[in-house]
C-alpha positions as CSV (number, residue, x, y, z in Angstrom):
1,X,88.0,120.7,104.2
2,X,90.8,118.3,104.8
3,X,92.7,117.1,101.9
4,X,95.1,114.3,101.9
5,X,98.3,115.0,100.1
6,X,98.6,111.2,99.4
7,X,96.8,107.9,99.1
8,X,97.3,104.9,101.1
9,X,100.8,103.4,101.2
10,X,101.8,100.4,99.2
11,X,102.0,98.4,102.5
12,X,98.4,99.5,103.4
13,X,97.1,98.4,100.0
14,X,99.0,95.2,100.3
15,X,97.1,94.5,103.8
16,X,93.8,95.2,102.3
17,X,94.4,92.8,99.3
18,X,95.6,90.2,101.3
19,X,92.7,90.5,103.8
20,X,90.1,90.8,101.0
21,X,87.8,87.6,100.6
22,X,84.8,86.7,98.6
23,X,82.7,88.5,101.2
24,X,84.6,91.8,100.5
25,X,84.2,91.4,96.7
26,X,80.3,90.8,97.3
27,X,80.2,93.7,99.6
28,X,81.9,96.0,96.9
29,X,79.6,94.7,94.4
30,X,76.5,95.6,96.4
31,X,77.8,99.1,96.9
32,X,78.2,99.5,93.2
33,X,74.7,98.3,92.7
34,X,73.2,100.7,95.1
35,X,75.2,103.5,93.8
36,X,74.1,102.6,90.0
37,X,70.4,102.4,91.2
38,X,70.7,106.0,92.6
39,X,72.0,107.0,89.4
40,X,69.4,105.6,87.4
41,X,66.5,107.0,89.5
42,X,67.9,110.6,89.0
43,X,68.1,110.2,85.2
44,X,67.3,107.1,83.6
45,X,69.6,106.1,80.7
46,X,69.7,103.3,78.4
47,X,73.5,102.8,78.7
48,X,76.5,104.5,80.5
49,X,80.2,104.5,80.2
50,X,82.2,103.3,83.2
51,X,86.0,104.5,83.0
52,X,88.3,102.6,85.0
53,X,91.8,103.8,85.4
54,X,94.7,102.1,86.9
55,X,97.9,103.0,88.4
56,X,101.1,101.1,89.1
57,X,102.5,100.3,92.5
58,X,106.1,99.2,92.3
59,X,106.8,96.0,94.3
60,X,110.4,95.1,95.4
61,X,111.3,91.6,96.0
62,X,109.1,88.6,95.7
63,X,105.8,90.3,97.2
64,X,102.8,88.1,97.1
65,X,100.3,89.3,94.3
66,X,102.9,91.6,92.2
67,X,103.2,90.9,88.7
68,X,105.4,92.2,85.7
69,X,103.5,95.2,84.0
70,X,104.8,95.8,80.4
71,X,103.5,99.2,80.2
72,X,105.2,100.4,83.3
73,X,108.3,98.1,82.7
74,X,108.3,97.0,86.4
75,X,106.9,94.5,88.9
76,X,104.3,95.9,90.9
77,X,100.6,96.0,91.7
78,X,98.2,97.3,89.1
79,X,94.8,98.1,90.8
80,X,91.8,99.6,88.9
81,X,90.2,102.7,90.4
């Protein structure tokens, strides 16, 4: 099994975010709905907990989409995983 030692670089994530459109968001929403449907067919539940974690990717200069994050005390990107 091949295991990557690191995730996508900050420039790669920036390119993805810059190219993302409403169609991209709808596509990801559809994937989420399909996965939820598969979970519910395996073991129906009345509720579930979706735990979203975030990370900070430092930005240097005036990069588009970067904001100040008080928790990390730096400018950067703060995507949810």
